[in-house]
DRENPA-3360 file (N, C-alpha, C; in nm, 2 decimals, always signed):
BEGIN
1 = MRYLPNLL = +11.65/+12.39/+2.69/+11.62/+12.47/+2.81/+11.53/+12.39/+2.91 ~ +11.47/+12.28/+2.86/+11.39/+12.20/+2.95/+11.46/+12.14/+3.06 ~ +11.58/+12.10/+3.04/+11.66/+12.03/+3.14/+11.76/+12.12/+3.21 ~ +11.76/+12.25/+3.18/+11.85/+12.34/+3.25/+11.85/+12.34/+3.40 ~ +11.73/+12.34/+3.46/+11.73/+12.34/+3.61/+11.78/+12.21/+3.66 ~ +11.76/+12.09/+3.60/+11.82/+11.97/+3.64/+11.97/+11.97/+3.63 ~ +12.02/+12.03/+3.52/+12.17/+12.04/+3.50/+12.23/+12.13/+3.61 ~ +12.16/+12.24/+3.63/+12.22/+12.33/+3.73/+12.21/+12.27/+3.87;
9 = FALSLPVG = +12.11/+12.19/+3.90/+12.10/+12.12/+4.03/+12.21/+12.02/+4.04 ~ +12.25/+11.95/+3.93/+12.36/+11.85/+3.94/+12.49/+11.92/+3.96 ~ +12.50/+12.04/+3.90/+12.63/+12.12/+3.91/+12.64/+12.19/+4.05 ~ +12.54/+12.19/+4.13/+12.54/+12.26/+4.25/+12.64/+12.19/+4.35 ~ +12.64/+12.06/+4.35/+12.73/+11.99/+4.44/+12.88/+12.02/+4.42 ~ +12.93/+12.02/+4.30/+13.07/+12.05/+4.28/+13.10/+12.20/+4.31 ~ +13.00/+12.29/+4.28/+13.02/+12.43/+4.32/+13.02/+12.45/+4.47 ~ +12.94/+12.37/+4.54/+12.94/+12.38/+4.68/+13.07/+12.33/+4.74;
17 = LLGYGLGV = +13.12/+12.22/+4.68/+13.25/+12.17/+4.73/+13.36/+12.27/+4.71 ~ +13.36/+12.34/+4.60/+13.46/+12.45/+4.57/+13.44/+12.56/+4.67 ~ +13.31/+12.60/+4.69/+13.29/+12.70/+4.79/+13.33/+12.67/+4.93 ~ +13.31/+12.54/+4.97/+13.36/+12.50/+5.10/+13.51/+12.50/+5.11 ~ +13.58/+12.46/+5.01/+13.72/+12.47/+5.01/+13.77/+12.61/+5.01 ~ +13.71/+12.70/+4.94/+13.74/+12.84/+4.95/+13.72/+12.90/+5.09 ~ +13.61/+12.86/+5.15/+13.58/+12.90/+5.28/+13.68/+12.85/+5.39 ~ +13.72/+12.73/+5.38/+13.82/+12.68/+5.47/+13.95/+12.75/+5.45;
25 = TLVTTLLP = +13.99/+12.77/+5.32/+14.11/+12.85/+5.30/+14.10/+12.99/+5.35 ~ +13.99/+13.05/+5.33/+13.97/+13.19/+5.38/+13.97/+13.20/+5.53 ~ +13.91/+13.11/+5.60/+13.91/+13.11/+5.75/+14.05/+13.08/+5.80 ~ +14.11/+12.98/+5.75/+14.25/+12.95/+5.80/+14.35/+13.05/+5.77 ~ +14.33/+13.13/+5.66/+14.42/+13.24/+5.63/+14.39/+13.36/+5.72 ~ +14.27/+13.39/+5.74/+14.23/+13.51/+5.82/+14.24/+13.49/+5.97 ~ +14.21/+13.37/+6.01/+14.21/+13.33/+6.16/+14.29/+13.21/+6.18 ~ +14.42/+13.21/+6.18/+14.50/+13.09/+6.19/+14.49/+13.03/+6.33;
33 = DQANGVLV = +14.46/+13.11/+6.43/+14.45/+13.05/+6.57/+14.32/+12.98/+6.59 ~ +14.22/+13.00/+6.50/+14.10/+12.93/+6.51/+14.09/+12.81/+6.42 ~ +14.20/+12.76/+6.38/+14.20/+12.65/+6.27/+14.13/+12.53/+6.32 ~ +14.12/+12.49/+6.44/+14.05/+12.38/+6.49/+13.92/+12.41/+6.56 ~ +13.87/+12.53/+6.54/+13.75/+12.57/+6.61/+13.63/+12.55/+6.53 ~ +13.52/+12.59/+6.58/+13.39/+12.57/+6.52/+13.37/+12.66/+6.40 ~ +13.44/+12.77/+6.39/+13.44/+12.86/+6.28/+13.48/+12.80/+6.15 ~ +13.58/+12.70/+6.16/+13.63/+12.64/+6.04/+13.52/+12.55/+5.98;
41 = LFIPLLIA = +13.42/+12.51/+6.06/+13.31/+12.43/+6.01/+13.20/+12.51/+5.95 ~ +13.15/+12.61/+6.03/+13.03/+12.68/+6.00/+13.05/+12.79/+5.89 ~ +13.16/+12.86/+5.89/+13.18/+12.97/+5.79/+13.19/+12.91/+5.65 ~ +13.27/+12.80/+5.63/+13.28/+12.74/+5.50/+13.14/+12.68/+5.46 ~ +13.06/+12.63/+5.55/+12.93/+12.58/+5.51/+12.84/+12.69/+5.47 ~ +12.85/+12.80/+5.53/+12.77/+12.92/+5.49/+12.82/+12.96/+5.35 ~ +12.94/+12.97/+5.32/+12.99/+13.01/+5.19/+12.95/+12.91/+5.09 ~ +12.96/+12.78/+5.12/+12.92/+12.67/+5.02/+12.77/+12.69/+4.99;
49 = GLCMMPFV = +12.69/+12.71/+5.09/+12.55/+12.72/+5.07/+12.52/+12.84/+4.98 ~ +12.59/+12.95/+5.01/+12.56/+13.07/+4.92/+12.61/+13.05/+4.78 ~ +12.71/+12.97/+4.76/+12.76/+12.94/+4.63/+12.66/+12.85/+4.55 ~ +12.59/+12.76/+4.63/+12.50/+12.66/+4.57/+12.36/+12.72/+4.54 ~ +12.33/+12.83/+4.60/+12.19/+12.88/+4.59/+12.15/+12.91/+4.45 ~ +12.23/+12.98/+4.37/+12.19/+13.01/+4.23/+12.17/+12.89/+4.14 ~ +12.23/+12.78/+4.18/+12.21/+12.66/+4.10/+12.09/+12.57/+4.15 ~ +12.05/+12.59/+4.28/+11.95/+12.50/+4.33/+11.81/+12.57/+4.32;
57 = IPFFDRKA = +11.81/+12.70/+4.32/+11.68/+12.78/+4.32/+11.59/+12.75/+4.20 ~ +11.65/+12.74/+4.07/+11.56/+12.71/+3.96/+11.49/+12.58/+3.96 ~ +11.56/+12.48/+4.02/+11.51/+12.34/+4.03/+11.39/+12.34/+4.12 ~ +11.40/+12.40/+4.24/+11.29/+12.40/+4.33/+11.18/+12.50/+4.29 ~ +11.21/+12.61/+4.22/+11.11/+12.70/+4.17/+11.02/+12.63/+4.06 ~ +11.08/+12.55/+3.98/+11.01/+12.48/+3.88/+10.91/+12.38/+3.94 ~ +10.96/+12.31/+4.04/+10.87/+12.21/+4.11/+10.76/+12.28/+4.19 ~ +10.79/+12.40/+4.25/+10.68/+12.47/+4.32/+10.58/+12.53/+4.22;
65 = KRDLAAHR = +10.62/+12.57/+4.10/+10.52/+12.62/+4.00/+10.44/+12.51/+3.95 ~ +10.49/+12.39/+3.94/+10.42/+12.27/+3.89/+10.32/+12.23/+4.00 ~ +10.36/+12.23/+4.12/+10.27/+12.19/+4.23/+10.15/+12.30/+4.25 ~ +10.19/+12.42/+4.23/+10.09/+12.53/+4.24/+9.98/+12.52/+4.13 ~ +10.03/+12.49/+4.01/+9.94/+12.47/+3.90/+9.85/+12.35/+3.92 ~ +9.90/+12.24/+3.97/+9.82/+12.13/+4.00/+9.72/+12.16/+4.11 ~ +9.76/+12.23/+4.21/+9.66/+12.27/+4.32/+9.55/+12.36/+4.27 ~ +9.58/+12.45/+4.18/+9.48/+12.54/+4.13/+9.39/+12.46/+4.04;
73 = AEEARAKE = +9.44/+12.37/+3.96/+9.35/+12.29/+3.87/+9.26/+12.20/+3.96 ~ +9.31/+12.15/+4.07/+9.23/+12.07/+4.16/+9.12/+12.15/+4.22 ~ +9.15/+12.28/+4.26/+9.05/+12.37/+4.32/+8.94/+12.40/+4.21 ~ +8.99/+12.43/+4.09/+8.89/+12.46/+3.98/+8.80/+12.34/+3.96 ~ +8.85/+12.22/+3.96/+8.77/+12.10/+3.93/+8.67/+12.08/+4.05 ~ +8.72/+12.11/+4.17/+8.63/+12.09/+4.28/+8.52/+12.20/+4.28 ~ +8.55/+12.32/+4.23/+8.45/+12.42/+4.23/+8.35/+12.39/+4.12 ~ +8.39/+12.33/+4.01/+8.29/+12.29/+3.91/+8.20/+12.18/+3.95;
81 = DDPKPRKR = +8.25/+12.09/+4.03/+8.17/+11.98/+4.08/+8.08/+12.01/+4.19 ~ +8.11/+12.12/+4.26/+8.02/+12.17/+4.38/+7.89/+12.23/+4.32 ~ +7.78/+12.17/+4.35/+7.65/+12.22/+4.30/+7.61/+12.36/+4.36 ~ +7.64/+12.38/+4.48/+7.60/+12.51/+4.54/+7.72/+12.58/+4.60 ~ +7.73/+12.71/+4.59/+7.85/+12.77/+4.65/+7.84/+12.78/+4.80 ~ +7.95/+12.77/+4.87/+7.95/+12.78/+5.01/+7.95/+12.93/+5.06 ~ +7.89/+12.95/+5.17/+7.89/+13.09/+5.23/+8.01/+13.09/+5.32 ~ +8.08/+13.20/+5.32/+8.20/+13.22/+5.41/+8.16/+13.31/+5.52;
89 = G = +8.21/+13.29/+5.64/+8.20/+13.38/+5.75/+8.10/+13.34/+5.85;
% end
């Protein structure tokens, strides 16, 4: 389970490519007259991004939790080293 977010992050690119291909197929099927338009670029990118999100979120969530824990530890260390408390306001 330790490497699961890394594995999911690595799998996000193939899933995104599949999502992009699905989006291109969907747009060209539903809107054949817009086959060379901007919609063929942006709608598949949106679909690919939505497909990749469940795979990418655990990776960045773990990094954010690690950084938050380090920040809190640094604040606690600074609070212990401070001889007198500061007044706020």
